[in-house]
N, C-alpha and C positions, 0 to 999 in steps of 0.2 A: 304784731304788741305784744310784750311779754307777757309770759304763759303766768296764770294769778295763782300761786301757793297755798293762797287761803283757801279756793275753791273746792271744796268736797269733792267736784269729780276728780281733780286733778291729785287728789292725795297720795296715789300709788304711782302716779309718774316718773318721781325719783328715788323711791323706795325699790322698784324691780330691774335697774341696774347695779352689776357687781359688780365687785374690785377686781380687779386683775390682780392675780397670787403674788406678782411680782412686784405689785407696790409697798407691802410690806417690808420684803426682801430686800428692797432699794432703798427703804427711808433706812430701815436697821442697817444698814450700812453705811448712815451718815451718822451715825449714835455710836457711843464709847463702846467696845467688845463686851459682850456678856451682859449690857445695861438690863434689866428687868423689872419693868413699871407692875404697879400693883392698883391703881387705881386713878384711873383715866379718865378726862370730859372731853365729849366731840361736841365742838361750840358750833353753832348753826348747823347739826348732824343730819336735818334734809331727812331722806326716808331711813336712815341708819345704815345705809349702803358701808360707812368707813368705821361706824362703831363696831360691828360685825366682825370687817376686816382688822381693827384692835386687837379684839378677843382672838380670834384667829391668827393673829401674828406672838399669840401669848399674856397678853394683859390681864390680870385676874378679874378686873371687874369695871365697867363702863360706864361711865354718864353722857347720856347725849342729850341736848340742851337745842330746844328750837322755840322762836316764837309765835309760831304756827301750828294753829291747835290740826287742821286737816294733814299738815303733813306730820306730825306726831303722830296721828292715828294711823298712817301707814308705817311710821317706825314701827310702832307697835307690833303692827302685823308681819310687818317685813323679818323682824326680829323675833318672833316667838318663840322659836325652839332653842334661844339663848337667855339661859335664866340670871346672869351676871351681867347682863345690861337691862338697864333703867332706862326710863326716859321725864322728863321733866321739861314744862312750860317756863321759857327765861327769855331774857332780851343776851344781846352780847355784852351791853353793857351793866346789866340787873341780871346775875344766872339767878340770885337766891341760893346759892351754893356756900356751905362755911368755910370761913379763913382757913387757909394752910392745910387743904385737904386732901390733896390731889397732889401726884409724884408726875405729872403728864397731861397737859391740855394739848389740844389740838386744834387748830383754824383754817379746815382746806375750803377753798373756796367762796369764802367768809370775808376777807376784807375788802373785796372789790365793794360791796355791798356797803358799805361803811366808809362816812367822812371822817369822822373823828378816831383816827389810830390811839391816841393820847389816853381818849375815857375809854375804849377797848382793850387794851391791852393791860392798863391798870386792873381790871378787873381779873384778867388772864392772872394778874402777879398776884392778887391781892388773892384766891383759891389752890394757888399753888404750896407745896412745901417748899419750904429751902433746901436750894440745892434738883427743885424739880425742871421739867423740859417744858419747854413754851416751844411747837412748831409750828410755823406756819406755813401753808401752802396756797401759791397765789401765784396769778399771770399780773410780770409787769408789762407795760407797755413793746418793751425789747421783747418781751413772747411773741406778744400777739403778731408783732409785723411779719416776724421768720417768713420766709417764702414757704409756699405750697410744694410738697412733694411726693412719693408715693407712698412714705406712711405719716408723713404731717400733712394731713386732708384738711385740716383746717385750716391752715395756710389759704386752702384756695377758695375760702369763704370771700377773703378780704379781697384777695384781687379781683373776683367777681365783680363784688359789692361794695363800693367806696363808702356808701351809708352805714354798712358794719361795721369798717374799718375803724370809723371816725368815732358811734357809738364805743366800740370796747376798748379803743385805746384812752379815752378823755375815762374814761369808770374804771380805770386800773393806776394803784399806786407805782411810782417809781421806787426800785431798790434804796436809794439814797434817804430817801422818804421812811421808809422800811423801818431801816438801820438806825434812824436818828430815833422815832418815836420808840424803838425796845430799849435803848439806851437811856433815852429820858425818861423811860419810866420802870426804870430798877433792872433790867435785864443786861446780862452780863452776851455777845454777840459771839458764839462759836461759830457756826458756818453759815455761811449764804452761797447755794448751788443752786445751777441749773438740772433741772429733773425733767426725766422726760418717762412719761407714767405711759401706758399703755392704756388705751379706751375702749378697744375691741381685736376680735381677730376675727376674718370673713373668709370661708372655704371656698366664695366664689365674687367676681366685682358687684353682680345681679345682687346677694345677699348686703353688702356694703352699701349699695343704691337703696334699697329697700327699707336697710335701717336710719341713712340719712331720712327717708321720708317721712320717719316715723319715728323722731330723733328725740329720746325723754332725755329728764332733766335740768338742769338749768342751762338752757341753751340759746346761746344769740341767733340763733336760726328761727325763736318763736316771730324776730324781728319780720320775716319775709310775708307773704303772703302766697296761696296755692299757687299762684302762672311764677312769681319769683324763683320759688323751693326745684317745682320742675327745672326753669334755667341754670338754676345753681349744681343742680344735679346731673343735669347733663353739659353742663362745664366739667363737670369733676370724673362724668366716664372719657371724654376728651382727654383728660390729663396723666388719668392714672393708667399706665398701659399694661400694668403684672393685671391680671384674670384670676389668678387663684392665689388661696394663700396670705391673702392681705393681712398685716397688722397695722393696726392704726395706733401713731401716739402722738398724745396733746405735749406738747413744752410747758413747763410751769417753771418757777424759782420756787426752793424751800429756803426759811429761813430756822435755825436751830438756834434758839438762847435756852440761857440758863440763869433762873434767880439766885441770885448771891446775899 
C-alpha cells in the first residue's frame, strides 16, 4: 500500500531526507553560466528538501507549495532555520500565486502524480516572469527500466518484483509527451538530459540494507509488505558486491524550459 502523505504520522517522512550537495551543482551546470535566481517556487515541495537545496544553491527566496497540510507542517519544521523559505497550501493546477512573479519554477518528482500535464504547465507558465526558467525533474519509463548496478540500486527493485516495474512504468510520462506539453503551453525547451542524482552514500553495505528497510520519502517500496521487503533486501545483498563506501545514484530526466 502506498504511503499516505496526508496522515499526520507521516508528515516528517519526506522531510527528514536531505538533498545531496551535488544536486544543485549538477543542475547549475545545465543552466546558462552565471545565471542568478531571485524568486523561486518549489511545486510539490513535500518536506521542503529541495526548497532548502535551492536556497543553499544561491536562490534568494523560495516559496514551497504542496496540497498536503501534513506535508507542509513537516516542511516548516524541516526549514525553520531558513528565513527566506515560506510555504503555502496549493495544488499543481491552482497554486494561488500571483501572475509573473517568479524567475524559477522547480517541479521535482511531481509530474508522475499528474494526469494533465498541459494544465500544470500552464499554471507554471502563468506564475513565471518573461524569460523565467521552468525545471522539471522526473523519471521516464526508460529511466525506470535501466538495469540494477552497484550504483543504480533502484534497478534491482524491478528485477526482483515485476509488479513494481509495472506500477512504476505505467505512472511515468514519456519524454515526447513532456516535450509536446511544454511547447503547447508556451515554453521553449532549452534542454532535455539524463540526470544522475546521488541519493545516498553508505560507509557499509549493512547501512545501505538498513536504510532500504526504513526507506523514507515517496518510495515505490511502500507497495511491498514486510516479507517482500525482506526478500528484496536479500536480493540486493547478493547483487551488490561492494562492502564499503557505496554511492547510490538514481536516474532521472531533466527538462529545462524557458518562458518566452
